[in-house]
C-alpha positions in Angstrom: 0.0 -0.2 -0.2 2.9 2.6 1.0 4.1 1.8 -3.1 0.7 3.7 -3.7 1.4 7.1 -2.1 5.1 7.1 -3.7 2.9 6.8 -6.9 1.2 9.7 -6.4 4.3 11.7 -5.6 5.7 10.7 -8.7 2.3 11.5 -10.7 2.5 15.2 -9.3 6.1 15.6 -10.5 5.2 14.2 -13.7 2.4 16.4 -14.7 3.8 19.4 -12.4 2.3 20.3 -9.2 0.9 23.6 -10.4 -1.0 22.0 -12.9 -2.4 19.7 -10.7 -3.6 21.9 -8.2 -5.2 24.7 -10.7 -7.6 21.7 -11.7 -9.0 21.8 -8.3 -12.2 23.8 -8.2 -13.2 26.0 -5.4 -16.0 25.7 -3.2 -16.2 29.4 -1.9 -19.7 29.5 -2.6 -22.4 26.8 -3.8 -25.6 27.9 -5.4 -27.4 24.8 -5.5 -27.5 24.2 -1.9 -28.5 27.0 0.7 -28.8 26.3 4.4 -31.8 24.6 5.8 -32.5 23.3 2.0 -31.7 19.6 1.3 -28.7 18.9 -0.9 -29.6 17.2 -4.2 -29.6 13.6 -5.0 -27.2 12.0 -7.6 -27.8 8.9 -9.7 -24.9 7.9 -11.6 -25.3 4.8 -14.0 -22.1 3.4 -15.8 -22.2 0.6 -18.3 -19.0 -1.3 -19.4 -17.6 -1.6 -22.8 -20.6 0.8 -24.6 -19.2 2.7 -27.1 -19.7 6.2 -28.0 -22.3 5.2 -30.9 -24.3 2.8 -28.6 -27.1 5.1 -27.9 -30.0 6.3 -30.1 -29.0 10.1 -29.9 -25.2 9.4 -30.5 -26.4 7.4 -33.7 -27.2 3.7 -33.1 -28.8 1.7 -35.7 -30.6 -1.6 -35.2 -32.1 -1.0 -31.4 -33.4 1.6 -29.8 -32.6 3.8 -26.4 -35.8 5.7 -25.6 -35.3 6.5 -22.4 -31.5 7.5 -22.7 -33.2 9.6 -26.0 -35.7 11.3 -23.1 -32.7 12.0 -20.7 -31.0 13.8 -23.9 -34.2 15.7 -25.0 -34.6 16.8 -21.4 -30.9 17.5 -20.3 -27.4 17.6 -21.6 -25.7 15.6 -24.0 -21.9 15.4 -23.9 -20.0 15.3 -27.2 -16.4 15.4 -26.0 -16.4 13.4 -22.8 -13.8 11.0 -22.1 -12.3 8.5 -19.5 -8.7 8.6 -18.6 -8.0 5.0 -19.5 -9.9 2.8 -21.7 -9.8 -0.5 -19.4 -12.0 -1.3 -16.8 -10.4 -0.8 -13.3 -8.1 2.5 -13.9 -11.4 3.7 -15.9 -13.3 3.0 -12.4 -10.8 4.5 -10.3 -10.7 7.6 -12.0 -14.2 8.0 -12.0 -14.8 7.5 -8.2 -11.9 9.8 -7.2 -11.6 12.5 -9.8 -8.0 11.5 -10.4 -5.9 10.2 -13.4 -5.7 6.5 -12.4 -1.6 6.9 -12.1 -2.2 9.1 -9.3 -3.9 6.6 -7.2 -1.9 4.1 -8.3 -4.3 1.6 -10.3 -3.5 0.2 -13.7 -5.5 -1.9 -16.5 -8.1 -4.7 -15.1 -7.4 -6.1 -11.6 -7.3 -9.8 -12.0 -9.3 -12.0 -9.6 -6.0 -13.1 -7.5 -4.9 -9.7 -7.2 -3.5 -8.5 -3.7 -4.2 -4.8 -4.6 -7.0 -2.3 -4.7 -8.0 1.1 -4.7 -6.5 2.3 -1.3 -9.0 3.0 1.4 -7.4 6.2 2.2 -8.1 7.5 -1.0 -11.6 9.9 -0.8 -14.5 8.3 -3.5 -17.4 10.1 -4.6 -19.0 8.3 -1.8 -16.9 9.4 1.0 -17.2 13.3 -0.2 -20.7 13.0 -0.1 -21.1 10.8 3.3 -19.8 13.4 5.5 -21.8 15.7 4.0 -25.1 13.5 5.4 -25.8 11.5 1.9 -26.6 7.8 2.2 -24.5 6.2 -0.6 -25.4 3.0 -2.5 -23.7 0.9 -5.2 -24.7 -2.3 -7.3 -22.7 -4.0 -10.0 -19.5 -4.1 -11.0 -16.5 -2.8 -8.4 -13.4 -4.1 -9.9 -11.4 -1.9 -7.6 -10.2 -4.8 -5.4 -12.3 -8.1 -4.5 -10.4 -8.3 -1.0 -12.5 -6.7 2.2 -10.6 -3.7 2.8 -11.3 -2.6 -0.9 -14.6 -3.5 -1.2 -17.4 -0.7 -1.2 -18.6 -0.4 2.3 -14.7 0.4 3.3 -15.0 3.1 0.5 -18.0 5.1 1.3 -20.8 2.9 0.2 -23.4 2.2 2.9 -25.0 -0.6 0.8 -23.3 -2.8 -2.2 -24.5 -5.4 -4.4 -23.2 -7.0 -7.4 -19.7 -8.4 -8.9 -16.1 -7.5 -7.7 -15.0 -7.6 -11.2 -15.8 -8.4 -14.8 -18.2 -10.9 -15.6 -15.7 -12.8 -18.0 -13.4 -13.6 -14.7 -15.0 -16.7 -14.2 -13.9 -20.4 -15.1 -16.8 -20.7 -17.6 -16.2 -20.6 -21.3 -18.1 -18.4 -23.7 -20.6 -21.2 -24.6 -21.4 -21.9 -21.0 -19.3 -24.7 -20.5 -16.4 -25.1 -17.8 -13.2 -24.1 -19.1 -10.9 -26.6 -20.1 -7.8 -24.9 -21.0 -6.2 -21.5 -21.5 -6.2 -19.0 -18.3 -9.7 -19.4 -17.5 -8.6 -22.2 -15.5 -7.1 -20.0 -13.0 -10.0 -18.2 -12.2 -12.1 -18.6 -9.0 -16.0 -19.1 -8.9 -17.7 -15.5 -9.7 -19.5 -14.5 -6.2 -22.3 -12.0 -6.2 -21.9 -10.0 -3.1 -24.4 -8.6 -0.9 -22.6 -5.8 1.5 -19.6 -7.7 2.1 -20.3 -11.4 1.8 -21.0 -13.6 -1.1 -24.6 -14.2 -1.6 -24.4 -16.2 -4.4 -22.5 -17.8 -7.4 -22.6 -16.8 -11.2 -22.2 -20.3 -12.3 -24.0 -19.9 -15.9 -24.8 -17.9 -18.8 -28.6 -18.3 -17.4 -27.5 -16.6 -14.3 -25.6 -13.6 -16.5 -29.0 -13.1 -18.3 -30.3 -11.9 -14.9 -27.8 -9.4 -13.8 -29.2 -6.0 -15.4 -32.6 -6.6 -13.9 -31.2 -7.9 -10.5 -29.5 -4.3 -10.3 -32.0 -2.2 -11.4 -34.5 -3.9 -8.7 -31.7 -3.5 -5.9 -31.1 0.2 -7.0 -34.7 1.0 -7.3 -35.0 -0.5 -3.4 -32.3 1.7 -2.3 -33.8 5.1 -3.9 -37.0 4.0 -2.4 -35.7 3.0 1.2 -33.7 6.5 1.5 -36.1 8.9 -0.5 -36.4 10.9 2.8 -32.4 11.5 3.1 -29.9 12.8 0.2 -28.7 10.0 -1.5 -26.0 8.8 -4.3 -26.6 5.7 -6.3 -24.1 4.4 -8.3 -25.3 1.7 -10.9 -22.2 0.0 -12.4 -23.8 -2.2 -15.0 -21.9 -5.5 -15.9 -22.9 -5.1 -19.3 -22.6 -5.0 -22.1 -19.1 -6.8 -21.3 -19.0 -9.8 -22.7 -20.2 -12.7 -21.8 -23.4 -10.8 -22.7 -26.6 -11.4 -20.8 -30.2 -10.2 -21.5 -33.6 -11.4 -19.9 -36.0 -12.9 -21.9 -38.2 -10.1 -22.1 -35.6 -8.1 -24.1 -34.2 -11.3 -26.0 -34.4 -11.1 -29.6 -35.9 -7.5 -29.9 -33.5 -5.8 -31.6 -32.6 -5.9 -35.7 -28.8 -5.7 -34.1 -29.0 -9.2 -32.3 -27.9 -9.8 -29.0 -25.4 -6.8 -28.2 -28.6 -4.3 -29.5 -31.1 -6.5 -27.1 -28.6 -6.0 -23.8 -28.3 -2.3 -24.6 -32.3 -2.0 -24.8 -32.6 -3.8 -21.4 -30.2 -1.4 -20.0 -32.2 1.4 -21.4 -35.2 0.1 -19.8 -33.0 -0.1 -16.8 -32.6 3.9 -16.6 -36.2 4.2 -17.6 -37.1 2.4 -14.1 -34.9 4.8 -12.1 -36.3 7.7 -13.8 -39.9 6.3 -13.1 -39.2 5.6 -9.4 -37.8 9.7 -9.2 -41.0 10.7 -10.8 -43.2 8.4 -8.6 -41.7 9.7 -5.5 -41.5 13.3 -6.3 -37.8 13.7 -6.6 -37.3 14.6 -10.1 -36.5 17.8 -9.8 -34.1 17.3 -6.8 -31.8 14.4 -8.5 -29.2 15.0 -10.8 -29.2 11.8 -13.2 -25.7 10.8 -15.3 -25.4 8.1 -17.8 -22.1 7.2 -19.0 -19.5 4.5 -20.1 -16.2 3.0 -18.7 -14.7 2.8 -22.3 -15.3 2.0 -25.8 -16.3 -1.2 -27.1 -14.4 -4.3 -27.5 -14.2 -4.6 -31.0 -12.6 -7.9 -31.0 -16.1 -9.5 -30.5 -17.5 -8.8 -33.6 -21.3 -8.8 -33.4 -21.0 -8.9 -29.7 -19.1 -5.3 -29.3 -20.7 -2.4 -30.0 -19.4 0.8 -32.1 -17.3 3.6 -31.9 -19.3 5.6 -34.8 -16.9 7.4 -36.6 -13.9 7.3 -34.2 -11.0 5.2 -34.2 -10.3 2.1 -32.8 -12.1 1.0 -29.5 -11.5 -0.7 -25.6 -7.6 -0.6 -24.8 -6.2 2.3 -26.9 -5.8 5.8 -26.2 -7.3 6.7 -29.8 -10.8 8.4 -29.5 -12.8 5.4 -30.0 -11.4 3.8 -27.0 -11.7 7.2 -24.3 -14.6 9.2 -26.0 -17.8 7.8 -24.6 -21.4 8.6 -24.5 -22.4 10.9 -21.7 -26.2 12.3 -20.9 -26.9 14.5 -17.6 -30.2 15.4 -16.7 -31.7 17.3 -13.8 -35.1 19.1 -14.9 -35.5 22.8 -13.9 -31.9 22.8 -13.1 -29.9 21.7 -16.7 -31.2 23.3 -19.6 -33.5 20.7 -21.8 -32.4 19.6 -24.9 -28.9 21.1 -24.9 -25.5 19.6 -26.6 -22.2 20.4 -24.9 -19.2 20.3 -27.2 -16.4 21.2 -24.3 -13.9 19.1 -23.4 -15.2 16.9 -20.2 -14.2 13.9 -18.2 -15.4 11.2 -15.9 -12.6 12.9 -13.4 -14.9 15.8 -13.6 -18.0 14.2 -11.8 -16.5 14.2 -8.1 -15.6 17.7 -7.9 -19.0 18.6 -9.6 -21.1 16.6 -7.1 -19.2 17.7 -4.2 -20.0 21.5 -5.5 -23.5 20.6 -5.8 -24.1 19.1 -2.3 -22.0 21.7 -0.6 -19.3 19.2 0.3 -15.6 19.8 0.7 -13.3 18.1 -1.5 -10.8 15.5 -0.5 -7.5 17.0 1.1 -5.3 15.6 -1.5 -4.9 16.9 -4.9 -7.3 15.5 -7.5 -7.5 16.4 -11.4 -11.4 16.8 -12.4 -12.9 20.4 -12.5 -16.1 21.5 -11.6 -18.6 21.2 -14.8 -21.7 23.1 -13.0 -21.0 26.2 -15.3 -21.5 23.9 -18.4 -24.5 22.2 -16.8 -26.4 25.3 -16.2 -26.2 26.5 -19.6 -23.1 28.9 -19.6 -21.9 28.4 -23.2 -18.9 30.6 -22.4 -17.4 28.8 -19.8 -14.4 26.5 -20.5 -13.6 24.5 -17.2 -11.4 22.1 -18.8 -8.7 23.0 -21.4 -6.6 20.3 -21.5 -6.2 16.4 -20.8 -3.7 13.5 -20.8 -4.4 10.2 -22.5 -2.7 7.3 -20.6 -2.9 3.5 -21.0 -1.1 1.7 -18.4 2.1 3.4 -17.2 2.8 5.2 -20.7 1.4 8.4 -21.6 -0.1 8.2 -25.0 -1.4 11.6 -26.0 -2.0 15.2 -24.5 -5.2 17.3 -25.8 -5.6 21.0 -25.3 -8.2 22.6 -26.7 -8.9 20.6 -30.1 -5.6 19.6 -30.5 -4.7 16.2 -29.8 -0.8 15.4 -29.5 -0.2 11.6 -29.8 3.2 10.2 -28.7 5.2 7.2 -30.4 3.9 4.0 -29.4 2.2 0.7 -30.2 -1.2 -0.3 -29.8 -3.4 -3.2 -30.3 -5.4 -2.5 -33.5 -8.7 -3.8 -34.9 -9.4 -5.5 -37.2 -6.6 -7.9 -36.8 -6.8 -11.7 -37.8 -9.7 -13.5 -37.8 -13.2 -11.6 -36.8 -15.3 -12.5 -33.7 -18.5 -13.4 -33.4 -21.3 -14.7 -30.9 -19.1 -14.3 -27.7 -15.9 -15.3 -29.0 -12.9 -12.9 -29.9 -11.0 -12.2 -32.9 -7.3 -11.7 -32.4 -6.0 -8.2 -32.3 -3.2 -7.0 -34.4 -0.5 -4.7 -33.8 0.3 -1.2 -34.9 2.8 1.5 -34.1 2.2 5.4 -34.3 4.9 8.2 -34.2 4.7 11.8 -33.2 1.4 12.9 -34.8 -0.9 15.7 -34.2 -4.7 15.6 -35.0 -7.5 18.5 -34.8 -10.6 16.7 -33.1 -12.6 19.7 -34.0 -12.2 19.3 -37.8 -11.0 15.4 -37.7 -12.6 13.5 -34.8 -11.9 10.5 -36.6 -7.9 11.1 -36.2 -7.5 10.4 -40.1 -5.2 13.4 -40.6 -1.9 13.8 -39.2 -1.0 17.6 -39.3 1.9 17.5 -37.4 4.2 18.5 -40.4 1.8 21.7 -40.9 2.4 22.8 -37.2 5.6 21.9 -35.9 5.4 24.5 -33.1 
């Protein structure tokens, strides 16, 4: 654990302590909360491997997402919203701490035999809000350490129900049969945890089919049980990460196939949350945020999503890996039907929620900025002007305004050798890039390197 704090110090030196501190927003005043008024509730919905193009209002084809489209019509849709790394654990560490994953010492996707996790001394969104009197609940995929000291109840949450890591980290093949060869032989049984104790095991593909519904029911229960208190509900869906699972109600409902069915069930889940808030008369005091942990796992073919026109996908620092859909809705507070094209990121959610709740920020430096000026409709606001693209321990790109500077590196590239289909992956290729420059305002697909034209 001590090594994790060392990495924090090294990271500050890497990007410059001054730059890190300027990213910390001020809480000198709080326009959303006043003395004697209940702070707003927050619902954060985080999907797994859902691509930028996998929502109706972002151009999805072959399936519909009426509830997410409604959120966009009644709130704000972001078109330049990013995760810090296009991989499970690192992305989630950044979301919950407001820090680049390197600052808190979490890399890649933690394996079921890993002995590390997010250090309990790091402040999560739940820690920050709990000190303000919030009830904090979580359902779904955690993936920030499966051992007891790292589980959600040690990270600020009052209630937890879900999987400790990815739903493919189990000793079962994609055909539902017990693993007979390969790395899956080393996976332990996949537990479904309630609180801190295993409540059941996910043994079959049929068990996976029930996950979205079970998460939704537990989230609705938490909201109803805590309707009289300010609450934070974090819903981290296991889907559409492979192996795909979908209930009978949605199986076969989309023209796209099973991936579309899964997204339609996630959209249903969003609708259940919105309906519950409406029934409890909480809509006008609840900010709902929907986004994804990274782009699609392209090697899975028809069981993977789409990036739209973006380059590459999960596992890369190209826009298809790190640019994700994001919609925020708060009736009466966020102007309806707005599209925000400003540079924003998941690390900005913690300081934004802290500001709205009137909560103090973590004492340690964070990297997020307060997005409330954008959310309230200030078109001149520019809370973030730069962004760092990491993968693992490697800084792969830097963004300032529309400019994205790529540093030389090798990366997994799709298509590779053989197409993936029906839950079985194809094999990625390897590619290399040099020192390259892209203007993302003009070339969001990163097709035209203009480094030679702008040597400065």
